[in-house]
C-alpha positions as CSV (number, residue, x, y, z in Angstrom):
1,M,41.7,-53.0,14.4
2,N,39.1,-55.7,15.0
3,L,39.1,-59.2,13.3
4,K,36.6,-58.2,10.6
5,N,38.7,-55.2,9.5
6,R,41.9,-57.3,9.5
7,L,40.2,-59.8,7.3
8,I,39.0,-57.2,4.9
9,F,42.4,-55.6,4.8
10,T,44.0,-59.0,4.1
11,L,41.6,-59.8,1.3
12,Y,42.2,-56.4,-0.4
13,T,45.9,-57.0,-0.1
14,I,45.7,-60.4,-1.7
15,H,43.5,-58.9,-4.4
16,G,46.0,-56.3,-5.2
17,I,48.8,-58.8,-5.4
18,L,46.9,-61.0,-7.7
19,L,46.1,-58.0,-10.0
20,K,49.8,-57.2,-10.0
21,V,50.7,-60.7,-11.0
22,M,48.2,-60.7,-13.8
23,A,49.5,-57.4,-15.0
24,S,53.0,-58.7,-15.0
25,K,52.0,-61.8,-17.0
26,G,50.3,-59.6,-19.5
27,R,53.5,-57.6,-19.9
28,V,51.8,-54.2,-19.1
29,Q,54.1,-51.4,-20.1
30,G,54.8,-48.4,-17.9
31,A,54.2,-50.0,-14.5
32,S,57.6,-48.7,-13.3
33,G,56.3,-45.1,-13.7
34,Q,53.3,-45.4,-11.4
35,Y,53.6,-43.1,-8.3
36,P,50.9,-41.7,-6.1
37,L,50.6,-37.9,-6.0
38,V,49.5,-36.0,-2.8
39,Q,49.5,-32.5,-1.4
40,N,49.9,-31.2,2.2
41,V,46.7,-29.9,3.7
42,T,46.0,-27.1,6.2
43,V,42.7,-26.8,8.0
44,T,41.2,-24.8,10.8
45,Q,40.2,-26.7,14.0
46,G,36.6,-27.8,13.6
47,G,36.8,-27.6,9.8
48,T,36.9,-30.3,7.1
49,A,40.0,-31.7,5.5
50,N,40.0,-33.3,2.1
51,L,42.9,-35.7,1.3
52,T,43.4,-36.6,-2.4
53,C,45.7,-39.2,-3.8
54,R,46.1,-39.4,-7.6
55,V,47.9,-41.6,-10.1
56,E,48.7,-40.4,-13.6
57,Y,48.0,-43.8,-15.1
58,N,47.1,-47.0,-13.4
59,D,46.8,-50.7,-14.3
60,N,43.8,-51.2,-12.0
61,T,46.0,-51.2,-8.9
62,S,44.2,-50.3,-5.6
63,L,44.9,-47.1,-3.6
64,Q,44.8,-46.8,0.2
65,W,44.8,-44.0,2.8
66,S,46.1,-44.5,6.3
67,N,46.4,-42.1,9.3
68,P,49.5,-41.1,11.3
69,A,49.0,-44.2,13.5
70,Q,49.2,-46.3,10.3
71,Q,45.5,-47.3,10.6
72,T,43.8,-47.9,7.2
73,L,41.1,-45.4,6.6
74,F,40.0,-46.4,3.1
75,F,41.1,-49.2,0.8
76,G,39.8,-48.3,-2.6
77,D,36.1,-47.5,-2.0
78,K,35.9,-49.7,1.1
79,K,35.9,-48.0,4.5
80,A,38.3,-49.7,6.9
81,L,38.1,-47.5,10.1
82,R,34.9,-46.9,11.9
83,D,34.9,-43.1,12.3
84,N,31.8,-41.2,11.4
85,R,33.9,-38.1,10.7
86,I,35.7,-39.9,7.8
87,E,33.8,-40.1,4.5
88,L,34.6,-41.2,0.9
89,V,34.5,-38.3,-1.6
90,H,35.7,-40.1,-4.8
91,A,37.2,-43.5,-5.6
92,S,38.5,-44.7,-9.0
93,W,41.6,-46.4,-10.3
94,S,43.3,-43.0,-10.7
95,E,42.1,-41.2,-7.6
96,L,41.1,-41.7,-4.0
97,T,39.7,-38.7,-2.1
98,I,38.4,-38.8,1.5
99,S,37.3,-36.1,3.9
100,I,37.7,-35.7,7.6
101,S,35.1,-33.4,9.2
102,D,35.2,-31.6,12.6
103,V,39.0,-31.8,12.6
104,S,40.7,-31.6,16.0
105,L,44.3,-31.0,16.9
106,S,44.7,-34.8,17.5
107,D,44.1,-35.4,13.8
108,E,47.3,-33.5,12.8
109,G,50.1,-35.6,11.4
110,M,51.5,-37.5,8.4
111,Y,48.9,-39.3,6.2
112,T,50.0,-42.0,3.8
113,C,48.7,-42.9,0.4
114,S,49.7,-46.4,-0.8
115,L,49.7,-47.8,-4.3
116,F,49.8,-51.6,-4.2
117,T,52.3,-52.3,-7.0
118,M,55.3,-54.5,-6.7
119,P,56.9,-53.0,-4.7
120,V,54.3,-50.9,-3.0
121,R,54.6,-47.2,-3.8
122,T,53.7,-44.6,-1.1
123,A,53.3,-40.8,-0.8
124,R,52.9,-38.8,2.3
125,A,50.8,-35.6,3.0
126,Y,51.0,-33.7,6.2
127,L,47.7,-32.4,7.7
128,T,48.2,-29.2,9.7
129,V,45.5,-28.2,12.1
130,L,45.3,-24.5,13.1
131,G,44.2,-23.9,16.7
132,V,41.6,-21.2,16.8
133,P,42.3,-18.6,19.5
134,E,39.5,-17.9,22.0
135,K,37.9,-14.5,22.3
136,P,40.3,-12.3,24.3
137,E,39.5,-11.0,27.7
138,I,40.6,-7.6,29.2
139,N,41.4,-7.5,32.9
140,G,42.7,-4.9,35.3
141,L,40.2,-2.1,34.4
142,K,39.1,0.1,37.3
143,K,35.6,1.5,37.1
144,P,35.7,4.3,37.6
145,A,39.3,5.4,37.6
146,V,40.4,8.8,39.0
147,E,42.5,11.3,37.1
148,G,46.1,10.7,37.8
149,D,45.7,6.9,38.5
150,Y,48.1,4.3,37.1
151,I,46.4,1.2,35.7
152,T,47.5,-1.8,33.8
153,L,45.2,-3.4,31.2
154,T,45.9,-7.1,30.4
155,C,44.5,-8.9,27.4
156,I,44.7,-12.7,27.3
157,T,43.7,-15.3,24.7
158,Q,44.1,-19.2,24.8
159,G,44.0,-22.1,22.3
160,S,45.9,-20.6,19.4
161,K,48.2,-22.6,17.2
162,P,50.5,-21.2,16.1
163,A,50.8,-18.4,18.7
164,A,48.4,-15.5,18.1
165,D,49.4,-11.9,18.0
166,L,47.6,-9.3,20.2
167,R,47.3,-5.6,19.2
168,W,46.0,-2.7,21.3
169,F,44.0,0.2,19.9
170,R,43.0,3.5,21.6
171,D,39.8,4.3,19.8
172,E,41.1,3.8,16.2
173,K,44.8,4.5,16.9
174,E,47.2,1.6,17.6
175,V,49.2,1.7,20.8
176,K,52.0,-0.7,21.7
177,G,51.7,-3.3,24.5
178,A,54.1,-5.9,26.1
179,K,53.5,-9.4,24.8
180,E,54.0,-12.7,26.6
181,V,53.6,-16.3,25.1
182,N,53.2,-19.5,27.0
183,A,52.9,-23.0,25.5
184,E,50.2,-25.4,26.7
185,G,50.5,-28.7,24.9
186,K,49.9,-28.1,21.2
187,T,48.4,-24.7,21.7
188,F,49.6,-21.4,23.1
189,T,48.3,-18.8,25.6
190,V,49.2,-15.2,24.7
191,Q,48.8,-12.1,26.8
192,S,49.6,-8.5,26.3
193,S,49.8,-5.7,28.9
194,L,49.2,-2.0,28.5
195,Q,50.2,0.5,31.2
196,L,48.2,3.8,31.4
197,H,48.5,7.0,33.3
198,V,44.9,8.2,33.0
199,D,43.7,11.7,32.8
200,R,40.5,13.5,31.8
201,N,41.2,12.9,28.1
202,D,40.8,9.2,28.7
203,D,37.3,9.5,29.9
204,G,35.0,7.7,27.4
205,V,37.9,6.4,25.4
206,A,37.5,2.8,24.1
207,Y,40.5,0.5,24.4
208,T,40.4,-2.6,22.1
209,C,42.4,-5.7,22.2
210,R,42.4,-7.5,18.8
211,V,43.6,-11.0,18.1
212,D,45.5,-11.5,14.7
213,H,45.8,-15.1,13.6
214,V,45.9,-17.1,10.4
215,A,42.8,-18.9,11.4
216,L,40.8,-15.6,11.8
217,V,41.1,-14.1,8.4
218,Q,37.5,-13.2,8.0
219,T,36.3,-12.9,11.6
220,P,38.9,-11.4,13.9
221,Q,38.4,-11.8,17.6
222,Q,38.5,-8.7,19.8
223,A,37.4,-7.3,23.1
224,T,36.7,-3.6,24.0
225,E,36.5,-1.8,27.3
226,V,35.5,1.9,27.7
227,L,37.3,3.9,30.4
228,E,35.4,6.0,32.9
229,V,37.7,8.6,34.4
230,Q,36.5,10.9,37.2
231,Y,38.1,14.4,37.5
232,A,37.5,17.8,39.0
233,P,35.5,20.4,37.0
234,R,36.8,23.1,34.7
235,V,34.7,26.2,34.0
236,E,34.5,28.7,31.2
237,I,32.0,31.6,30.5
238,I,30.7,32.2,27.0
239,H,29.0,35.6,26.4
240,S,26.6,36.4,23.5
241,L,27.7,40.1,23.0
242,E,31.2,41.5,22.3
243,V,30.2,45.1,23.2
244,P,27.1,45.1,25.5
245,Q,25.0,48.3,25.4
246,E,22.1,49.6,27.3
247,G,18.8,48.0,26.6
248,Q,20.3,44.9,24.9
249,Y,19.7,41.2,25.6
250,L,22.8,39.4,27.0
251,K,23.2,35.7,27.8
252,L,26.2,34.3,29.8
253,E,26.6,30.5,29.6
254,C,28.7,28.7,32.1
255,L,30.5,25.7,30.4
256,S,31.6,23.3,33.2
257,K,33.1,20.0,32.4
258,G,33.8,17.4,35.1
259,N,33.0,13.8,36.1
260,P,30.8,13.5,38.0
261,S,28.9,16.3,36.3
262,P,29.1,19.5,38.4
263,D,25.4,20.3,38.5
264,P,24.1,22.8,39.4
265,V,26.4,25.8,38.9
266,M,26.2,28.9,41.1
267,W,26.2,32.5,39.8
268,T,27.3,35.5,41.9
269,K,27.9,39.2,41.3
270,D,30.8,41.0,43.0
271,G,31.1,38.2,45.5
272,G,27.4,38.4,46.5
273,E,24.0,37.3,45.3
274,L,22.5,38.5,42.1
275,P,20.7,41.8,42.9
276,D,17.8,41.8,40.4
277,L,16.3,38.4,39.7
278,E,13.5,39.9,37.6
279,R,15.9,41.0,34.9
280,M,18.7,38.5,35.7
281,I,17.2,35.1,35.0
282,V,19.2,31.9,35.9
283,D,18.2,28.8,33.9
284,G,20.6,25.9,34.6
285,R,24.0,27.0,33.4
286,E,22.7,30.2,31.8
287,L,22.5,33.7,33.2
288,T,20.3,36.0,31.0
289,F,19.9,39.8,31.2
290,T,16.6,40.8,29.5
291,S,17.5,44.5,29.3
292,L,20.9,45.8,30.2
293,N,21.5,49.0,32.1
294,K,24.4,50.7,33.9
295,T,23.6,49.1,37.3
296,D,24.5,45.7,35.8
297,N,28.2,46.7,35.6
298,G,30.3,44.4,37.7
299,T,32.2,41.1,38.0
300,Y,30.1,37.9,37.5
301,R,31.4,34.6,38.7
302,C,30.3,31.1,37.8
303,E,31.3,28.3,40.2
304,A,31.0,24.5,39.8
305,S,32.1,21.7,42.0
306,N,32.0,17.9,42.5
307,H,33.5,15.6,45.2
308,L,37.0,15.9,43.5
309,G,37.2,19.7,43.6
310,R,35.8,23.0,42.5
311,S,36.5,25.5,39.7
312,S,35.2,29.0,38.8
313,A,35.4,31.6,36.0
314,E,34.7,35.3,36.0
315,Y,33.2,37.8,33.4
316,V,33.6,41.6,33.9
317,L,30.5,43.3,32.5
318,Y,30.6,46.9,31.4
319,V,27.5,48.3,29.8
320,Y,28.2,51.0,27.2
321,D,25.9,53.8,26.1
322,V,24.0,53.4,22.9
323,P,26.1,55.2,20.2
324,T,24.5,58.3,18.6
325,T,27.0,58.5,15.8
326,L,28.8,56.0,13.6
327,P,31.7,54.3,15.3
328,P,35.1,55.7,14.4
329,S,37.1,54.1,11.6
330,T,39.7,51.5,12.6
331,T,42.1,52.8,9.9
332,P,45.1,54.4,11.6
333,F,45.5,58.2,11.2
334,L,48.7,60.1,10.4
335,H,47.7,63.0,12.8
336,P,46.8,63.0,16.4
337,I,43.1,62.1,17.2
338,P,41.6,64.1,20.1
339,P,40.0,61.9,22.8
340,D,36.2,61.5,22.6
341,S,34.9,63.7,25.4
342,T,31.4,62.2,25.1
343,A,32.7,58.7,25.7
344,Q,34.8,59.9,28.7
345,L,31.8,61.7,30.3
346,S,29.5,58.6,29.8
347,T,32.1,56.3,31.3
348,H,32.5,58.4,34.5
349,A,28.8,59.1,34.8
350,S,27.7,55.5,34.4
351,D,29.9,54.1,37.2
352,P,29.2,55.8,40.6
353,T,31.6,53.5,42.3
354,D,34.5,54.8,40.1
355,S,34.9,51.4,38.5
356,R,36.6,51.9,35.1
357,D,35.9,50.2,31.9
358,P,38.7,47.7,31.2
359,N,38.1,48.0,27.5
360,A,39.0,51.8,27.6
361,L,42.5,51.4,29.0
362,G,44.0,50.9,25.6
363,Q,42.5,54.3,24.3
364,H,44.0,56.3,27.2
365,G,47.3,54.6,26.7
366,T,47.2,55.6,23.1
367,D,46.5,59.3,23.9
368,H,49.4,59.5,26.4
369,A,51.8,58.0,23.9
370,L,50.6,60.6,21.3
371,I,51.2,63.5,23.6
372,G,54.6,62.2,24.6
373,G,55.6,62.0,20.9
374,V,54.6,65.6,20.2
375,V,56.6,66.8,23.2
376,A,59.6,64.9,22.1
377,V,59.4,66.4,18.6
378,V,59.2,70.0,20.0
379,V,62.2,69.4,22.3
380,F,64.2,68.0,19.3
381,V,63.3,71.0,17.1
382,T,64.3,73.5,19.9
383,L,67.7,71.8,20.3
384,C,68.3,72.0,16.6
385,L,67.6,75.7,16.5
386,I,69.9,76.4,19.4
387,I,72.7,74.5,17.7
388,V,72.2,76.3,14.3
389,L,72.1,79.8,16.0
390,G,75.3,79.1,17.9
391,R,77.2,78.0,14.8
392,Y,76.0,81.2,13.0
393,L,77.2,83.5,15.7
394,A,80.6,81.8,15.9
395,R,81.2,82.2,12.1
396,H,80.3,86.0,12.0
397,K,82.4,87.1,14.9
398,G,84.0,90.7,14.0
399,T,87.5,92.1,14.4
400,Y,87.8,95.4,16.4
401,L,90.9,97.8,16.0
402,T,92.0,100.8,18.1
403,N,92.5,104.2,16.6
404,E,96.3,103.7,16.7
405,A,95.9,100.5,14.7
406,K,93.7,102.2,12.1
407,G,96.4,104.9,11.4
408,A,99.3,102.6,11.3
409,D,98.5,101.2,7.9
410,D,100.3,104.0,5.8
411,A,102.4,105.7,8.6
412,P,106.2,105.5,8.4
413,D,106.6,105.7,12.2
414,A,104.6,105.6,15.4
415,D,104.1,109.4,15.7
416,T,102.7,109.7,12.2
417,A,100.3,106.8,12.9
418,I,98.9,108.6,16.0
419,I,98.5,111.8,14.0
420,N,96.8,109.9,11.2
421,A,94.5,108.2,13.6
422,E,93.5,111.5,15.2
423,G,92.9,113.0,11.8
424,N,90.6,110.1,10.8
425,H,88.8,110.5,14.1
426,A,88.3,114.2,13.4
427,H,87.2,113.5,9.9
428,A,84.7,111.0,11.2
429,E,83.3,113.6,13.5
430,E,82.8,115.9,10.5
431,K,80.8,113.3,8.7
432,K,78.2,113.1,11.4
433,E,74.8,114.3,10.3
434,Y,72.1,115.6,12.6
435,F,68.4,115.1,11.9
436,I,65.9,117.6,13.3
C-alpha cells in the first residue's frame, strides 16, 4: 500500500472513531446489536463475484471490505486498492457491495467486512473460484484399425477445480473407463482410458469423451472420435423370385460388405464364365436374366475380395415350367396323394445333365413315406388275421371216439360193448342213402 492509500485509510479510521465517540456521547441506543452480515460466494474462473456486506441498523458507522491479504479494497464508497477489476456496486450506511470481475484462482480466499464500531465488528465471507476444465482430447486412436486389433483410447482434461469427471459413450450408450486424477497446484488433471477389441461392428462408431463439472452446467465439454475399422468382406445373394419360371425376369443382387469396399464383384456359373451375356446382364453387383429358360439352370457364384481376404456366396437356379393348372392346395389330405407325373416328366426333360431340382426332394421324400405307411398297415392287418384264425381253430378242436368207445356207454361188460358198437355200425350202414 502506497503512502497516499495509507493516509486515506488513516483518515477514514479517525473519521469512524470520531463518529463512534459522538454517537456514544449522544447515548445512541442499540449500538451493541450492530453486526455485519455476509455470505460465501462461489464463482467460475473468469466470471464476476459480488461481495455484499449489510448491517440491520447503523449509526452512520463506516463499512470496509478487505481481501485475503488484508488489503483494504473499499472503505465506504472510497476505493483503496488500485485494481481495475474491482468496482463499487452500492455503498450506504447499511450496505457495502463490491464486484470483482475476471476472477482468477488467485482471488480465492477469505474476504473480511469490517464495521468500525467500538470495538470493531467483522464478518468473513469465503470466495470459492471454480477451475473450468479444458476441452478434452482423445489419444491412442489408430486410423484405420484392423478387425481384431486391441487399442486403448485415452481422454485427458486439465485445469479443473475440483477434479472433473470423465464419461465415455459408444454412440449414445455409456461405457465404463478407468479414471486417474493428478493434482497440479490448485487445479487437477484428469484422464480416463478405454480398452477396445475392435471388430467390424465398430466401423463408423463414434466414441465420445464428455467432461462433467460443476462449472459446466450449461455447456459441457466433450470430444468425439469416429473409428474406422478395416475387415474382410462378407457376401450374400438376394433373389427377386421365389419360384423362377420360364420366360420370367430374374434379378440376383450380390450384397458384399467389407472395408475397403470389395468392388467390383465377380459372377460365375458352374465354376466358369457366364455363357449368354445377351440375356445375362451384369451391372455392378447385379446379375439380371431378361427371360429365363431351362438352359439357365445351374449354380451361380458371386465373389468379392479386398486386401484382407475374399468371400463368396452361391445361388442354385432351377427354372420351372409355366404351370397349366392351378397349384395344389397346401392343406394336408387324409388320403395318399399320387405324385404329379407331369411335374416329374418336366423335371427330367428340362435337365439333360441329370441335375435334379433341390426343391423337389421334399415331395419325393413324402411319397416314399406314404408308401411305407401303407405297407406297414397291410402287414399289421395280415398278422391280426392270422392270430384270430389260430385262436378260432384252437377253440373248435373236436373229440374223436373209436367204435368200442361208442358202444361202452350202456354195456355192462366189454363183450356187450363190442356187440353194441358193431350193431351201431351196421345200423349206420343201413341209414346210407344213394342218389342217382
